[in-house]
SERO-4910 file (N, C-alpha, C, O; in steps of 0.05 Angstrom, whole numbers):
BEGIN
 pado doro    nc1    nc2    nc3   cac1   cac2   cac3    cc1    cc2    cc3    oc1    oc2    oc3
  Met    A     23   -119    191      8   -114    164    -12    -87    160    -34    -86    170
  Ser    A      0    -64    141    -16    -36    135    -34    -47    120    -33    -66    104
  Arg    A    -55    -31    129    -83    -38    121    -71    -33     85    -90    -42     72
  Thr    A    -63    -30     77    -54    -21     49    -52    -45     32    -67    -47     13
  His    A    -36    -61     39    -27    -82     48    -54   -100     50    -72   -102     33
  Arg    A    -53   -109     68    -81   -123     57    -99   -121     38   -106   -140     24
  Val    A   -112    -86     34   -124    -75     15   -118    -90    -12   -136    -90    -29
  Val    A    -92   -101    -19    -78   -112    -37    -88   -145    -44   -100   -154    -64
  Ala    A    -74   -163    -10    -78   -189     -9   -108   -189    -22   -111   -201    -44
  Ala    A   -134   -175     -9   -157   -173    -20   -151   -182    -41   -149   -206    -45
  Leu    A   -144   -148    -71   -151   -151   -100   -137   -177   -109   -138   -187   -131
  Gly    A   -123   -185    -89   -106   -213    -93   -113   -242   -103   -106   -256   -122
  Thr    A   -139   -248    -72   -156   -259    -69   -174   -250    -92   -181   -271   -104
  Ala    A   -182   -233   -102   -202   -219   -120   -206   -228   -153   -226   -233   -165
  Ala    A   -180   -228   -161   -168   -238   -184   -170   -268   -196   -178   -275   -219
  Leu    A   -157   -289   -166   -162   -316   -172   -197   -315   -177   -205   -319   -201
  Cys    A   -222   -310   -153   -252   -306   -168   -247   -289   -188   -260   -305   -202
  Thr    A   -241   -273   -203   -252   -265   -232   -243   -281   -251   -254   -285   -273
  Ser    A   -216   -293   -242   -211   -310   -270   -213   -343   -268   -203   -360   -283
  Leu    A   -236   -349   -237   -237   -374   -249   -270   -380   -248   -287   -398   -250
  Ala    A   -267   -349   -241   -317   -357   -258   -306   -339   -300   -324   -336   -317
  Ala    A   -286   -335   -303   -280   -326   -329   -280   -345   -347   -285   -343   -371
  Cys    A   -270   -378   -329   -254   -386   -346   -277   -415   -344   -280   -423   -367
  Ser    A   -283   -421   -337   -317   -435   -326   -341   -417   -341   -357   -426   -357
  Gly    A   -340   -401   -334   -365   -390   -351   -368   -382   -394   -383   -391   -412
  Gly    A   -339   -356   -392   -336   -354   -411   -317   -370   -420   -307   -391   -413
  Gly    A   -316   -353   -440   -304   -356   -466   -311   -355   -498   -331   -340   -498
  Ser    A   -306   -362   -525   -318   -360   -546   -342   -395   -537   -362   -403   -549
  Gly    A   -331   -406   -517   -357   -435   -535   -332   -463   -549   -310   -467   -559
  Gly    A   -356   -475   -540   -332   -498   -567   -330   -523   -540   -329   -518   -516
  Ala    A   -331   -548   -551   -314   -567   -531   -287   -567   -529   -275   -586   -520
  Asn    A   -274   -543   -539   -250   -557   -537   -232   -523   -525   -238   -501   -534
  Ile    A   -214   -527   -510   -207   -493   -506   -171   -488   -508   -159   -467   -502
  Ala    A   -157   -517   -518   -136   -511   -545   -122   -533   -554   -124   -557   -550
  Ala    A   -107   -521   -568    -98   -552   -583    -69   -541   -576    -59   -519   -573
  Val    A    -57   -576   -573    -26   -575   -569     -7   -584   -601      8   -601   -591
  Asn    A      0   -584   -627     -4   -595   -655    -23   -623   -658    -21   -647   -664
  Gly    A    -36   -609   -653    -67   -616   -665    -79   -630   -634   -103   -631   -637
  Gln    A    -72   -639   -610    -81   -661   -595    -85   -643   -578    -68   -633   -564
  Ala    A   -118   -637   -577   -132   -618   -569   -137   -623   -540   -140   -646   -532
  Ile    A   -138   -602   -521   -141   -595   -501   -176   -589   -491   -183   -566   -494
  Thr    A   -191   -604   -482   -222   -606   -471   -223   -583   -445   -212   -577   -424
  Arg    A   -246   -573   -464   -258   -548   -446   -269   -566   -427   -278   -552   -409
  Ala    A   -271   -584   -423   -289   -607   -391   -260   -621   -376   -260   -631   -354
  Asp    A   -242   -619   -392   -209   -631   -375   -206   -602   -370   -228   -612   -365
  Phe    A   -203   -588   -368   -196   -557   -366   -213   -551   -342   -200   -552   -321
  Asp    A   -236   -547   -339   -249   -544   -317   -255   -549   -295   -265   -536   -277
  His    A   -245   -579   -296   -242   -611   -281   -217   -600   -262   -218   -598   -238
  Lys    A   -194   -592   -280   -173   -591   -258   -171   -564   -248   -160   -561   -226
  Leu    A   -179   -543   -260   -182   -520   -267   -197   -527   -225   -183   -523   -206
  Glu    A   -226   -539   -224   -235   -536   -201   -250   -566   -183   -272   -574   -173
  Ser    A   -207   -581   -191   -199   -592   -157   -174   -578   -150   -161   -592   -134
  Ser    A   -164   -556   -156   -149   -552   -149   -147   -545   -116   -161   -557   -100
  Pro    A   -132   -526   -110   -128   -524    -94   -138   -493    -85   -138   -482    -63
  Ala    A   -149   -483   -116   -142   -450   -100   -183   -443   -112   -195   -422   -114
  Ala    A   -191   -471   -118   -220   -465   -128   -237   -478   -107   -257   -490   -114
  Lys    A   -230   -475    -70   -234   -470    -54   -239   -446    -40   -260   -435    -31
  Gln    A   -211   -440    -40   -207   -412    -35   -223   -395    -42   -233   -377    -29
  Ile    A   -229   -406    -82   -251   -383    -79   -279   -383    -85   -293   -364    -91
  Leu    A   -286   -408    -81   -315   -419    -75   -319   -407    -51   -341   -395    -49
  Asn    A   -295   -405    -22   -303   -395      3   -305   -370     -6   -327   -362     -1
  Gln    A   -286   -345    -23   -282   -320    -12   -314   -302    -34   -322   -278    -34
  Met    A   -323   -328    -49   -353   -314    -68   -370   -313    -44   -372   -291    -33
  Val    A   -389   -343    -30   -386   -337     -6   -387   -319     20   -407   -318     35
  Gln    A   -360   -305     25   -364   -300     32   -367   -262     22   -369   -245     40
  Gln    A   -368   -253     -7   -374   -243    -16   -406   -242    -20   -416   -220    -14
  Ser    A   -424   -262    -30   -447   -259    -21   -468   -244     11   -484   -226     16
  Leu    A   -454   -264     23   -450   -249     51   -465   -217     61   -486   -208     70
  Ile    A   -439   -209     53   -429   -190     56   -449   -168     39   -446   -144     46
  Asp    A   -462   -171     25   -477   -165      2   -500   -162     14   -510   -140     20
  Gln    A   -517   -197     21   -535   -198     32   -546   -173     57   -568   -163     62
  Tyr    A   -507   -168     72   -516   -164    107   -525   -134     97   -540   -120    110
  Ala    A   -512   -127     71   -508    -89     54   -536    -86     64   -544    -73     83
  Arg    A   -557   -114     35   -582    -99     28   -588   -109     52   -567   -101     63
  Asp    A   -600   -121     71   -603   -123     96   -608   -109    115   -625   -116    132
  Lys    A   -585    -76    118   -587    -68    148   -596    -44    126   -605    -22    132
  Lys    A   -590    -54    102   -603    -15     90   -571     -8     92   -574     14    102
  Ile    A   -557    -10     90   -520      0     94   -522     15     68   -533      0     53
  Asp    A   -516     39     55   -508     49     40   -473     64     35   -462     82     47
  Val    A   -469     56     26   -441     62      2   -438     82    -17   -442     96      3
  Ser    A   -436     96    -34   -436    119    -38   -415    106    -66   -401     86    -72
  Gln    A   -423    132    -78   -389    116   -104   -369    143    -89   -345    136    -89
  Ala    A   -373    163    -80   -360    167    -68   -343    170    -55   -322    184    -56
  Asp    A   -361    144    -30   -343    125     -4   -315    122    -22   -294    133    -18
  Ile    A   -329     94    -52   -306     81    -57   -291    102    -70   -266    102    -72
  Asp    A   -305    115    -78   -270    136    -96   -257    144    -74   -234    133    -72
  Lys    A   -263    159    -54   -251    162    -35   -219    148    -24   -197    157    -26
  Lys    A   -229    123    -15   -223     88     -2   -206     95    -26   -193    115    -20
  Glu    A   -200     87    -54   -193     85    -76   -167    111    -74   -145    102    -70
  Ala    A   -168    132    -76   -159    150    -69   -135    144    -48   -111    146    -51
  Glu    A   -149    138    -32   -133    134     -5   -109    123    -14    -86    130    -17
  Thr    A   -127     95    -18   -101     83    -19    -77     73    -45    -60     56    -39
  Arg    A    -76     83    -69    -68     97    -78    -47    107    -80    -27    102    -93
  Ala    A    -56    130    -60    -30    147    -53    -14    141    -37      1    160    -33
  Lys    A     -8    123    -24      2    104    -17     32     92    -29     55     90    -20
  Phe    A     19     86    -56     44     86    -64     53    100    -79     45    123    -82
  Pro    A     80     86    -97     98    107   -116     82    118   -135     68    101   -146
  Pro    A     78    138   -141     71    131   -179     74    105   -204     94     93   -211
  Gly    A     46    101   -216     49     73   -218     45     55   -208     35     35   -219
  Gln    A     55     57   -173     62     17   -172     42     -1   -172     43    -26   -177
  Phe    A      4     25   -160    -10      0   -154    -31     -5   -176    -49    -21   -176
  Glu    A    -22     16   -200    -28      8   -237    -12    -19   -234    -28    -38   -232
  Gln    A     11    -25   -233     33    -45   -252     17    -73   -216     12    -96   -222
  Ile    A     12    -65   -188      0    -82   -171    -33    -94   -187    -45   -115   -180
  Leu    A    -37    -85   -197    -72    -90   -219    -66   -111   -244    -81   -127   -256
  Lys    A    -46   -104   -246    -42   -100   -267    -32   -134   -268    -43   -152   -281
  Asn    A    -16   -135   -255      3   -159   -243    -17   -183   -241    -14   -205   -252
  Gln    A    -34   -176   -227    -48   -190   -213    -82   -201   -226   -102   -209   -214
  Gly    A    -77   -197   -255   -101   -198   -271   -132   -167   -257   -155   -171   -265
  Leu    A   -129   -148   -243   -145   -134   -238   -165   -108   -252   -156    -86   -246
  Ser    A   -174   -108   -258   -198    -88   -270   -208    -68   -250   -218    -72   -228
  Glu    A   -202    -45   -262   -226    -18   -251   -252    -21   -229   -257     -6   -210
  Ala    A   -269    -50   -242   -285    -62   -227   -278    -65   -196   -283    -58   -173
  Asp    A   -261    -82   -214   -262   -112   -189   -250    -90   -158   -258    -94   -135
  Val    A   -227    -64   -168   -212    -58   -146   -238    -56   -124   -245    -67   -104
  Gln    A   -255    -23   -150   -290    -17   -139   -287    -39   -118   -270    -40   -100
  Gln    A   -301    -50   -121   -329    -66   -112   -311    -88    -81   -319    -94    -59
  Ile    A   -285    -95    -96   -267    -94    -70   -274    -77    -47   -291    -81    -28
  Leu    A   -261    -61    -51   -260    -28    -37   -284    -38    -16   -281    -44      7
  Arg    A   -312    -35    -35   -340    -31    -21   -345    -48     -7   -359    -41     12
  Gln    A   -341    -65     -9   -335   -100     10   -327    -83     41   -339    -76     61
  Gln    A   -306    -82     32   -287    -68     53   -306    -38     70   -308    -38     95
  Leu    A   -316    -20     56   -327    -14     70   -351    -13     83   -357      8     94
  Ile    A   -366    -34     83   -388    -45     86   -384    -65    107   -404    -71    119
  Leu    A   -358    -78    116   -350    -98    136   -340    -64    169   -344    -62    193
  Glu    A   -327    -47    147   -316    -30    168   -341    -10    178   -335      6    196
  Lys    A   -367    -10    169   -395      3    175   -416    -12    199   -432     -5    215
  Ala    A   -400    -45    185   -420    -58    209   -394    -69    226   -402    -88    240
  Val    A   -370    -64    230   -354    -69    256   -358    -40    284   -356    -42    309
  Ala    A   -365     -6    261   -366     14    272   -377     -2    307   -360      5    324
  Pro    A   -388    -10    313   -409     -4    343   -392    -25    352   -377    -10    365
  Gln    A   -382    -44    355   -363    -51    364   -337    -40    360   -318    -55    363
  Val    A   -336    -17    355   -296     -5    365   -307     23    381   -319     44    376
  His    A   -299     12    397   -285     38    421   -272     49    426   -275     55    450
  Val    A   -242     65    410   -222     80    430   -231    103    438   -242    120    424
  Ser    A   -226    105    477   -219    126    488   -208    146    483   -212    155    460
  Asp    A   -193    158    497   -176    180    497   -157    165    519   -133    163    513
  Ala    A   -168    152    548   -134    132    551   -132    121    547   -132    108    567
  Asp    A   -129    104    527   -136     97    507   -112     97    480   -101     78    468
  Ile    A   -109    132    475    -88    134    452    -77    142    470    -53    138    468
  Lys    A    -85    160    500    -47    170    523    -50    151    517    -51    150    492
  Ala    A    -54    119    533    -41    110    532    -17     80    521     -5     62    534
  Tyr    A    -21     89    485    -18     79    469     13    107    468     34     95    471
  Phe    A     15    133    464     30    146    467     58    142    483     81    135    478
  Asp    A     45    149    501     61    139    526     76    115    520     98    114    531
  Lys    A     70     94    505     84     78    505    100     72    483    116     53    483
  Asn    A     95     90    459    105     98    428    111    111    423    120    115    400
  His    A    107    139    456    134    163    433    136    172    406    126    182    386
  Ala    A    156    163    420    184    151    395    186    167    366    200    184    356
  Val    A    160    147    357    147    132    328    150    166    320    163    177    302
  Phe    A    132    178    339    121    206    322    141    228    327    135    252    324
  Asp    A    159    223    332    165    246    339    186    235    302    192    213    292
  Lys    A    192    269    291    189    271    268    223    286    265    222    310    261
  Pro    A    249    275    268    278    274    252    268    306    239    246    317    234
  Glu    A    309    316    237    310    329    225    316    321    197    328    301    191
  Gln    A    303    348    176    298    339    148    309    355    136    306    376    147
  Val    A    332    358    104    331    364     90    319    365     59    306    348     47
  Lys    A    326    382     52    299    382     20    334    384    -21    347    404    -27
  Ala    A    334    376    -25    351    385    -38    357    361    -62    349    337    -63
  Arg    A    375    378    -82    386    380   -104    405    368   -126    420    386   -132
  His    A    409    354   -136    451    354   -149    434    342   -180    413    337   -192
  Ile    A    474    345   -179    466    326   -211    499    319   -195    514    331   -180
  Leu    A    498    293   -207    528    267   -208    531    270   -234    518    272   -255
  Val    A    559    268   -221    579    257   -261    599    250   -254    605    255   -231
  Ala    A    615    240   -268    626    216   -264    657    219   -250    669    206   -233
  Asp    A    662    241   -263    705    243   -254    687    286   -243    666    298   -245
  Leu    A    725    291   -230    714    318   -217    722    333   -250    701    345   -251
  Pro    A    735    339   -274    733    363   -279    709    359   -297    708    378   -313
  Lys    A    681    335   -301    655    335   -298    647    356   -288    634    374   -299
  Ala    A    659    355   -256    639    363   -247    649    397   -234    632    414   -227
  Asn    A    676    400   -234    678    430   -231    672    438   -257    674    463   -254
  Glu    A    661    433   -294    644    452   -293    618    461   -295    610    482   -304
  Val    A    605    443   -284    578    446   -288    564    452   -253    543    457   -240
  Leu    A    591    447   -251    585    472   -221    598    493   -222    599    507   -201
  Ala    A    615    503   -253    621    532   -256    606    545   -272    611    568   -280
  Lys    A    577    525   -281    564    538   -291    529    543   -288    510    553   -300
  Leu    A    536    531   -266    519    537   -250    509    563   -228    488    575   -221
  Lys    A    546    562   -219    540    593   -209    554    618   -238    559    641   -241
  Ala    A    554    602   -247    543    619   -270    512    640   -280    511    663   -290
  Gly    A    487    618   -270    461    619   -271    467    603   -300    472    617   -319
  Gly    A    467    585   -301    456    552   -313    441    550   -296    440    549   -271
  Ser    A    421    546   -325    389    537   -305    403    504   -296    419    490   -308
  Trp    A    389    500   -273    395    463   -261    372    448   -270    376    424   -265
  Asp    A    349    454   -281    334    432   -302    353    424   -324    361    401   -326
  Ala    A    360    446   -343    371    447   -365    406    418   -365    413    400   -380
  Leu    A    417    432   -340    443    415   -322    435    390   -321    441    371   -334
  Ala    A    422    392   -305    415    350   -297    403    345   -310    390    325   -303
  Lys    A    397    354   -331    391    340   -358    413    324   -382    422    305   -395
  Gln    A    414    343   -376    445    341   -394    479    324   -387    493    309   -402
  Tyr    A    484    334   -356    502    316   -352    492    291   -322    504    273   -312
  Ser    A    467    300   -317    461    282   -287    479    259   -290    496    262   -308
  Thr    A    481    244   -282    472    196   -289    476    190   -276    494    174   -268
  Asp    A    442    212   -255    431    201   -227    398    197   -252    381    216   -252
  Pro    A    394    175   -268    376    166   -277    347    176   -273    328    185   -286
  Ala    A    357    170   -241    321    178   -210    315    204   -207    293    213   -198
  Ser    A    341    224   -216    328    252   -217    330    273   -230    322    295   -225
  Lys    A    352    256   -264    368    281   -284    338    280   -285    330    289   -264
  Asp    A    319    272   -301    304    294   -323    276    310   -302    254    316   -310
  Lys    A    286    315   -274    267    320   -246    284    348   -231    290    352   -208
  Gly    A    287    363   -254    321    373   -238    345    369   -214    357    384   -198
  Gly    A    344    346   -219    360    329   -195    353    338   -181    370    348   -167
  Glu    A    320    344   -172    309    332   -153    308    310   -128    298    288   -128
  Leu    A    319    322   -112    312    291    -89    294    288    -74    288    264    -72
  Gly    A    274    309    -51    258    326    -46    265    320    -16    288    327    -10
  Tyr    A    253    309      3    266    320     46    264    290     33    251    277     15
  Phe    A    298    285     66    297    263     71    321    271     89    339    288     89
  Gly    A    311    252    104    327    230    137    347    232    145    358    214    133
  Arg    A    363    241    159    399    226    166    392    187    163    373    174    171
  Gly    A    404    183    157    406    147    137    385    137    127    368    120    135
  Gln    A    388    155     98    361    158     73    392    158     50    393    145     29
  Met    A    415    176     60    422    182     35    465    168     48    471    169     72
  Val    A    480    160     33    507    158     23    517    175     43    515    199     39
  Pro    A    532    159     78    544    183     88    571    208     68    579    230     76
  Gln    A    576    199     52    583    234     45    570    258     38    579    281     39
  Phe    A    529    245     23    537    254     19    507    271     47    495    292     53
  Gln    A    509    254     52    496    269     86    496    284     86    479    300     79
  Asp    A    527    285    103    543    305    115    545    327    107    540    347    120
  Ala    A    557    328     78    549    350     66    530    358     56    527    382     63
  Ala    A    508    348     39    475    363     47    477    372     82    490    391     89
  Phe    A    469    363     91    462    367    130    484    381    139    488    373    162
  Gly    A    500    398    133    520    416    140    535    434    123    556    447    123
  Ala    A    510    429    105    511    460     84    474    485     94    451    479    101
  Lys    A    487    505     91    462    530     90    424    522     73    412    500     72
  Val    A    417    541     65    400    526     60    409    549     43    422    569     49
  Gly    A    393    539     11    407    568    -17    432    555    -28    434    548    -51
  Gln    A    452    554     -9    489    529    -25    484    516    -33    467    499    -29
  Ile    A    511    524    -60    501    508    -78    541    498    -56    556    513    -44
  Ile    A    542    459    -63    571    474    -52    582    429    -72    567    412    -83
  Gly    A    596    429    -70    614    409    -75    638    416   -108    631    434   -124
  Pro    A    662    400   -111    643    372   -116    653    358    -95    676    362    -87
  Ile    A    634    334    -81    628    313    -63    628    289    -72    610    278    -85
  Lys    A    655    276    -64    664    249    -81    648    231    -53    649    234    -29
  Ser    A    630    207    -74    607    191    -69    620    157    -73    640    153    -86
  Pro    A    607    141    -63    622    113    -85    607    124   -119    617    119   -141
  Phe    A    585    139   -114    580    140   -149    588    169   -151    573    186   -158
  Gly    A    609    173   -145    603    184   -170    605    215   -155    597    218   -132
  Tyr    A    618    242   -174    619    268   -154    599    285   -164    593    290   -187
  His    A    579    301   -127    558    312   -134    564    337   -126    578    348   -109
  Ile    A    546    344   -150    549    382   -145    512    374   -118    497    355   -116
  Ile    A    514    398   -107    485    396    -94    485    426    -85    502    442    -78
  Glu    A    458    428    -89    432    449    -68    422    442    -50    407    423    -55
  Val    A    424    450    -24    403    441     -8    377    469    -14    382    493    -14
  Glu    A    365    463    -16    335    479    -18    319    482      7    301    498      4
  Asp    A    320    474     25    301    473     49    316    451     78    332    432     79
  Lys    A    298    469    100    316    445    128    282    446    136    267    466    132
  Lys    A    275    423    146    252    427    171    267    414    193    275    391    189
  Pro    A    273    431    223    280    423    245    266    404    243    249    397    226
  Ala    A    279    390    276    264    350    291    240    360    301    237    385    303
  Val    A    228    348    306    197    355    320    200    337    339    208    314    335
  Lys    A    192    347    360    187    318    383    151    320    385    139    341    390
  Ala    A    141    299    381    114    302    382     97    309    414    107    307    436
  Ser    A     73    316    408     63    310    426     39    288    425     35    275    404
  Leu    A     17    281    457     -8    272    437    -22    283    432    -38    270    420
  Ala    A    -29    314    435    -37    332    411    -37    331    380    -53    327    362
  Ser    A    -12    337    383     -3    332    344     -4    301    333     -1    293    311
  Ala    A    -11    282    368    -12    256    357    -32    232    356    -30    209    347
  His    A    -50    243    365    -76    240    377    -91    235    349   -102    213    351
  Asp    A    -95    246    325   -121    228    308   -103    212    294   -116    201    276
  Gln    A    -81    206    292    -67    190    279    -59    159    300    -57    137    289
  Ile    A    -57    163    328    -65    136    337    -95    136    331   -103    121    313
  Lys    A   -117    153    347   -146    141    335   -151    126    319   -170    111    324
  Gln    A   -143    124    301   -139    124    271   -127    102    272   -140     83    264
  Gln    A    -99     96    282    -84     66    282   -102     45    311   -102     21    314
  Leu    A   -108     57    319   -131     38    344   -154     27    320   -157      2    319
  Thr    A   -164     37    308   -195     46    302   -185     11    278   -199     -9    275
  Gln    A   -167     16    271   -161      2    247   -155    -33    259   -166    -52    247
  Gln    A   -139    -38    281   -139    -51    299   -155    -63    308   -161    -87    302
  Ala    A   -168    -45    329   -190    -68    342   -218    -74    309   -231    -94    309
  Glu    A   -221    -58    290   -235    -79    261   -228    -91    252   -243   -105    238
  Gln    A   -203    -97    252   -190   -117    237   -190   -143    258   -185   -165    247
  Gln    A   -197   -142    288   -211   -150    309   -233   -161    308   -239   -185    307
  Gln    A   -242   -149    308   -275   -151    302   -281   -163    270   -302   -175    271
  Tyr    A   -271   -164    244   -283   -181    222   -290   -215    228   -313   -223    230
  Pro    A   -267   -232    230   -271   -254    231   -291   -262    242   -305   -279    231
  Ile    A   -304   -245    278   -323   -239    287   -345   -244    274   -361   -262    270
  Phe    A   -341   -206    264   -365   -212    244   -375   -241    227   -394   -257    229
  Leu    A   -350   -239    208   -366   -260    177   -377   -289    192   -398   -300    185
  Gln    A   -357   -303    217   -363   -323    221   -394   -319    234   -407   -340    237
  Gln    A   -406   -295    242   -426   -304    252   -449   -291    241   -472   -290    248
  Leu    A   -429   -280    216   -469   -278    190   -460   -312    179   -479   -323    169
  Arg    A   -440   -325    181   -442   -347    160   -451   -372    181   -459   -393    172
  Gly    A   -448   -369    208   -469   -374    219   -492   -376    229   -502   -395    242
  Ala    A   -502   -353    221   -529   -351    209   -550   -352    190   -574   -346    189
  Ala    A   -520   -369    166   -528   -376    138   -545   -400    128   -534   -422    132
  Lys    A   -564   -400    118   -560   -442    110   -546   -429     76   -550   -410     60
  Ile    A   -532   -450     77   -504   -445     55   -511   -470     52   -507   -484     72
  Asp    A   -524   -486     23   -524   -501     12   -503   -512    -15   -498   -498    -35
  Val    A   -493   -540    -12   -455   -546    -27   -464   -570    -46   -470   -592    -37
  Tyr    A   -465   -560    -78   -493   -588    -97   -463   -593    -99   -467   -599   -122
  Asp    A   -433   -596    -96   -409   -609   -102   -401   -621    -89   -393   -607    -70
  Asp    A   -395   -651    -84   -385   -663    -68   -343   -656    -68   -322   -666    -61
  Arg    A   -355   -633    -79   -317   -641    -71   -302   -610    -39   -281   -605    -28
  Tyr    A   -339   -597    -41   -331   -575    -40   -362   -565    -14   -375   -545     -8
  Lys    A   -359   -599     -3   -379   -613     15   -376   -595     43   -392   -584     58
  Asp    A   -338   -598     44   -331   -592     70   -328   -567     79   -334   -555     99
  Leu    A   -320   -563     63   -329   -523     60   -330   -514     66   -310   -499     65
  Phe    A   -359   -504     84   -383   -500    100   -386   -522    119   -395   -542    107
  Pro    A   -382   -525    142   -380   -545    159   -401   -525    181   -395   -501    178
  Pro    A   -425   -531    202   -435   -519    210   -420   -508    231   -404   -522    243
  Val    A   -427   -472    240   -403   -475    253   -411   -463    290   -435   -459    289
  Thr    A   -406   -460    302   -411   -458    331   -409   -418    332   -389   -405    330
  Pro    A   -451   -405    336   -452   -391    347   -426   -364    361   -432   -358    384
  Val    A   -411   -357    354   -399   -340    366   -409   -309    378   -412   -289    364
  Pro    A   -412   -310    410   -428   -292    418   -412   -256    415   -388   -250    417
  Pro    A   -429   -241    410   -409   -215    404   -392   -210    433   -392   -222    454
  Pro    A   -378   -185    423   -349   -172    446   -362   -173    470   -386   -177    467
  Ala    A   -359   -173    480   -356   -153    516   -362   -128    511   -383   -116    516
  Ser    A   -341   -121    501   -332    -84    482   -313    -97    465   -303   -119    460
  Gly    A   -312    -63    459   -290    -70    426   -274    -52    424   -273    -32    409
  Ala    A   -246    -66    457   -232    -60    458   -208    -62    447   -204    -86    450
  Pro    A   -187    -53    434   -179    -34    416   -147    -62    423   -140    -72    444
  Ala    A   -136    -64    392    -98    -68    408    -91    -64    425    -95    -42    437
  Pro    A    -68    -97    439    -51    -75    460    -32    -51    425    -29    -52    400
  Ala    A    -21    -29    455    -10    -23    425     18    -27    441     26    -15    461
  Ser    A     30    -50    422     59    -56    419     56    -44    385     66    -22    381
  Ala    A     45    -55    366     56    -44    334     63    -12    331     50      5    342
  Ala    A     82     -8    316     80     20    298     58     20    288     45      1    280
  Pro    A     50     48    288     18     62    275     28     51    249     51     55    243
  Ala    A      4     31    228      1     25    204     -8     52    196    -24     45    178
  Ala    A     -9     77    197     -2     98    189     23    112    180     31    126    163
  Ala    A     30     98    205     67    120    203     82     99    172     93    108    152
  Ser    A     76     74    178     84     48    164     69     42    143     65     18    146
  Ala    A     57     50    123     44     64    107     41     69     83     35     59     60
  Ala    A     51    102    105     56    126     93     64    127     66     73    105     59
  Pro    A     65    153     42     77    150     29    107    155     34    116    171     50
  Ala    A    122    135     17    148    142     14    159    168      7    152    179    -14
  Pro    A    176    182     25    190    203     18    206    198    -13    217    178    -21
  Ala    A    203    236    -30    227    220    -48    241    220    -46    246    239    -61
  Thr    A    270    212    -33    290    194    -34    290    174    -23    307    166     -8
  Ala    A    267    162    -29    259    136    -28    258    116    -40    256     92    -33
  Ala    A    259    133    -75    264    120   -110    290    126   -111    302    147   -106
  Pro    A    301     94   -121    326     96   -122    341    117   -129    324    129   -142
  Ser    A    363    132   -131    372    149   -128    409    137   -126    414    119   -109
  Pro    A    427    147   -139    450    145   -123    466    151    -96    486    144    -84
  Ala    A    451    164    -94    455    181    -79    435    174    -42    433    185    -20
  Ala    A    429    155    -54    408    136    -20    430    109    -13    439     91    -26
  Thr    A    430    115      9    440     83     22    432     57     -4    419     54    -25
  Lys    A    443     49      8    454     30    -12    449     -6      4    457    -26     -8
***
């Protein structure tokens, strides 16, 4: 699982916590929380149902964990600046297509304040376990030797297109383009591709396997600046202009070094988090006053610090690659492979 998805998972947990707090202590007051055809649903019944649900223990556990992290930061004088939080949030948002991150937060009922609090605690955890994390040049080389193909960059083409339903219309559009017509205007007027028509038909860079074969073969076979078509695909007829090409690049240890170091560091941190949190809990005095949650915090066997902070084995492809922002062609487009 990439760091991006771990953050989103954490945001989901916080949403539950926020919801429970709002339901338990918020609201407009009064004995009833709702009524159905005059039959009351009391706040007491609602709270009882909510607090007896399986989610309640998860939420209480999360709240205790948040308190432990905040107390640790205070005691160890770990400072997380607003600039640090903003930078981390920007990095997280950048890994999603425009608008998707905001939609996820909306679906989970999270506010901007919730997001910033979660990211603040993530940064505290990173600083707390950093002394136990050591990634050597030998670790990086071993990872590269085993996974070097992951870092190779395939040949890419940047193109734009106008998609129409029939051949006569395609020839008409092609003629207008060759006569000096505006790509932006003609794409908006004629293209049936909703993902690109308002962007002048821009598809961005794409590699082999990302487009349907007919479109791919035509684009990779054309020269930069060449307008080709009509090209028939299962979606209709394409007029294509190749705007740029990037040759395949074989990765070197030097070019992949920083990316691998970041990945191995993240893997090692993920291994350290549960150990660190268990150490915090083992050293804490947690009093539970509600019998329903008495079994939630049993005595914890002390966990000794790890002998070394060696990173996780080099078995998975780097999260930095898998969580990278999707290329422009990943957006739904009739040219894309279905």
